[in-house]
N, C-alpha and C positions, 0 to 999 in steps of 0.2 A: 080316632084313624079307623077303621075295621079292622080287626085281627085275623081274616081271610086274604089282605093284601101283604105280601110276603115279598122278599128278593126272590128272584128265582123263579117267579111264576113262569109259563108259558102259553103260547095259544094258536094254533096253526090256520090258518085261510088259505083257501084257493081262491083264485082271480082269474076268469077269462079275459085276457088281453086282448078285447075288442078295438075295434078301427079309434072309436075315440080316445082311445088309452096311447094311440101311437100320435109319432112326429108325424107331419106330411109335408116340412119341407123338403123333403127329400126325395121327393116322388113317392108312389105306389110301391114302385120295387127294392127300397131303401128304409118300410115301416118299421120302427122299434118302439119299444116300450117305452116312455115317456118320462124323461126322469122325475120333474114335476109330480105327474100318474102314479109314480111310481110310490113318489114321499104323502101324499096323500091316502093315495092307500095302508100305508105302512102306519100313517098316524089314525087314522081310522081302523084300524087292526087292533092297534096299542089302545086307542078310546075304548074299544068295545070291548076290553078284556076289563080292562080300570073299572068300567061300569058295573060289572058282575062284582066286585068289590068293595064299591062306595056305598054311604047311604043315596037311597032315593031323593032325588033333587040336585043333589052331587052331578061336577060334570070336571073335564079337565081337556087341556090346552098344551100342545107340544111347545117348548118355550125357545129353545135349540137343537139343532140337528147337524152331525154330520156322517154324510153318506159317499160312497161312491161307489157310480154305474159303470161296472169297467168291464160289464160282458154283456151289450148289446147285442140282442139276438133278432134275425127276421123274425 
């Protein structure tokens, strides 16, 4: 394992929440960030962080998730 991959690493990513990342089943007036899209964005951010610290050709995938999406905002 890479010496740079250590507990406590962090990263920041800004994502524009466009229509494709929102729910549509409550109509256009109630579009919010979709929980599955949020989870995908989180997983990709974590993967990108890991890729900076593991050997070329190595990769990662999530295996367990616990997520409370309690602050949906229009």
